[in-house]
N, C-alpha and C positions, 0 to 999 in steps of 0.2 A: 588149655582149652583154646580152640581157634574158631574163626568165623566159618570154617568148613562144616561145623556142627551147630547151626543156628538154633536147634531145638533143645540142646543141652542146657540145664539150668546154669545161670551166671551167678557166681557167688560174690559176697561182699569181699572187697580187697582189704583185709585187715592189716596188711603190711604197708599200705600206701601212707607215707608220712605226711601229715598236714603241712601245706606249704610247698611240697614237691610238685614237679610238673605233672606226674601221674595223678596226684591227689586233687590238684586244682582243676585239671581237665575232667576228672570224674565228677567233681562237684558241679562244674558248669553243665555238664551233660545231664546230671541228675535233676538239676533245677530247671533248666531252660529247654532241653531238647524235646521233651514230650509236648509241651504247649506249642512248640514250633511245628508240630506235625510229625515229629520223629525223624526228620531228615534235615541235614545241613550240608551246604557245599564245603568242599575242602578249603577253598579260599576264605570263606566266612569264618570257619572254625579256626584257621591259623591266625586270621586277623584279630578275632576276639581273644585268642590265647595271647597275642601280642599286647592287648589291652590289660592283660593280667601280669605283664612283665615277663612273658615267656618268649624267647627269641624264636624265629621261624623254624630254624633247623631243629631246635630242641622240641618245639611243638610237634613237628612231623614225626620225630622219633617217639614222642609220647603217644601220639595218635596210633602209630603202628603197634605199640605195645597194648593199647586198649583193644585193637582188633584181635591181637593174639589171645587176649583174655576173654574174648567173646562179647565184650560190651558193645562194640560197633561192628557193622557189616558194611563193606564197600558197596556202594550202589550209585550208578550214574543216572541222573535225571537229564536235564539239559547240559549239565556239566558234572565233573567228578565230585562225588560227595560221599556221605556216610549216613547209614540208617541205624537207628537204635535197634539192637537185637530184641525182638519181642520176648525172648527168653529171659531178658534182664528186667522186665517190668515187675515181676513179683519182688525181686530184690530191692528195686528202687521204691516200690510202694511201702515195703517194710521200713526203708530209710525215711520216707516221708513221715510215717507215724512216729518213729523214734525222734527225729530231729525237730519236727514242728508241732508235735502233740505230746509233750512230756507228761508222764504219769508219775505221781508221787503217792506212795502207799499210805494207807491208814492202818491202825492197829487191828481193824476188823477184816482186812483183806486177806485172802488165802495165799499160801505159799505153794510152790511146786518143788518137790524133791526129786532129784534124778539119781537113782542108784544104778551102778553098772559094775559088771565083772567081765572084763575083756581079756581073752587069753593072750599069753605072751607072743603067740604066733601073729597076733594082730596089734602089736605094741605101737606101730605107726598110727593106726586108727585111734588107739587110746590117747596118744599124744595130740592128734588133731582134735579129738573130742574135747579134751581139756582146754585147749587153746580157744576153741570156738565157744564153749560154754563161758569162759572168762570174758570173751568178746561181747557177749550179750548181757553181761553184768551179773553172772551167777557167782555165788560165793562157795568156798570150799569148807564143808563141815568135816570131811575126812577125804582122803585121796579118791575114794570111790563113791562118795555121797556129796552131791552138790545141791545148793539151794538158790532159788530165784523167785521173784514175784510170780504169783499165780497167773497173771495175765501174759506171762512169757512162755507158758506151757506149750503153745503151738509152735513157737520158735524153737524151743528145745526139741520137740518132736521132729521138726523139719531137719534140724541138724543131724539127729540120729538117722533119719531116713537117707539124707544125702551122703552120709558116711557109711551107709549100709551096716549100722551098728544097733539097729532097733532090737534085734534078737538078744542082745546082751544087756539090755537096760529095762528098768521098771520105773515108772513115774507115779508119784503120789501127790495128791492135793492135800495140804495140811493146814491146820489153824496155827495160832501163834506159837512160836518155839518156846520151849521151857528149859533153857540152859541152866547149868549149875550156878553160874554167876548172874550178873545183870545182862539185860539185852544189849546195852551199849558195849559191854565187855565182849559179848558173843559176836556182835557185828564187827568189832575190831579184829577178832580172830578169823572170822570167815571171809572178810573182805580186807583189802589193803587200803584202809581209809586214809592213811598218811599219804599214799601215792595219789589217791583220788583228790584229797585236799590240795596237794601240790598242783594237780592238773587244773582244778578250778581256779586257783590263784594265778597260775600262768595264763589261763585264758583271760581272766579279768585284766591282768597287766598288759596283755597283747592288744587290748582294745585301743590303747593309746597310740599304737603304731599302724592302725588301719590306713590304707590309702585314702587320699582325699576325694578321688573320683568315685561317684556312687556305684558304678558297675563293679569296678575292682574291689571297692570296699565291701560290697554285698557278697561277692564270691569268696573273698578272703575271710570274711566274718563266718559264713556258713562252713567253710573249710576248716577253720580253727575250732569251731564248735562241734562238728559232726561226730567226733569220737566220744565226747563226754556223755551224750545221751545213751550210748551203748555201754560204756564201762561203768557208769554210775547207775545202779539199779533203781534209784528213787526210793530209798528206804524210808520207813515212817519216822517222824521226828523222835519218837520214843527210843529209837535205836541209834541216834546220832548225837554227837556232842552239841551243846547248846550254841556254839559259835560256828556251826557248819556253814561253809560258803556256797553251797549248792544253789539255794534260792536266789541269791544275788546274781549268780551266773545265768540262771534261767531268765530272770527278769531283764537283765541287760541284753541278752540275745534277743528276746522277744521285742523289746523296745526298738533296738537298732535295726533288726531285720525288717520290721514293719515300716520303719521310716525310709529304708533304702530300696524296698522292693520295686516301687513304681519308677523311680529314677533309673534303676538298673535296667528295667524292661525298656524304657525309652532309649537307653543307649544301645541295647541289642537291636531294636527296631531300626534305629538310625544306621547302625553299622552294617546290618544286612542289606538295607537299601543302597548304601554307598558301594558295598562290595559287588552288588549285582549291577551297578551302573545304571539304575533306573530311578525315577523320581516318585514312583508309587510306593505306598506304605504296605508292609506285609500285613497279613490278617491280624486282627486284634488278638493279643496274647493274654493269657491268664497271668495274674501276678503270683508271686511266691506266696504260699499259704501262711497265714499268721500263726505264730507259736501259740499253743494252748497248753498251759500248765494245769493239770487237773488231778484230782484224786481218783484212783482206780475204783 
């Protein structure tokens, strides 16, 4: 996908590794560029990337790749800069809801079942569908039957439409599963809870290595966190082990992101003013939204 097609939908980059140049740049753009009016000069973007520990040459290469993926469009104002692709807004808004408004299911909440039968001639589509369902936190009941929280039904539908696979799939809204064993045993079969636990514990351990400067700490915090709200579906407590680490991860992210938000914005305001070589302040910017952990 390139910036030659600004109206094409921009997809989540599920392959960007947290902490990589691509991931850090995407995180910065997702959090800060919209409140900045959707445009930033090339000099400002490279300078702010430097504040994240990304060397200028590496930053320019990363920016070029984001243009190729359609997230940014080259646009000159008084100087060379980049415009957020309007086609990326729906993807970023989905990310806002996932990252900053975590939802935890209760036993009364509905489930969405995705049943599909994709012909062998479209096996690439079948592979992509499974990858992207896993990315949004769906579990595998059987190879062609996946389960996710009911509030993710629209995301599942969107994936099917984007892959042109809707004609091969049927979606059901269902009440509580009734497996042969316990719900905890079923959840451990349908989701890789061991891997999810490891991801939560790794996130918690990484908090001790956040940068000391608030802007870098804020971006690195969100970047390290952003995958977990996708891959962890927010299962109800009745389906999880009693020592599940998810709640602590949610609480730590909420507390730290709230504390870092305003100092991070102050840094961005100051940096943009310095890079522009003027003494005036940019327009007032919105702060990063606070995390809301809620029951669906």
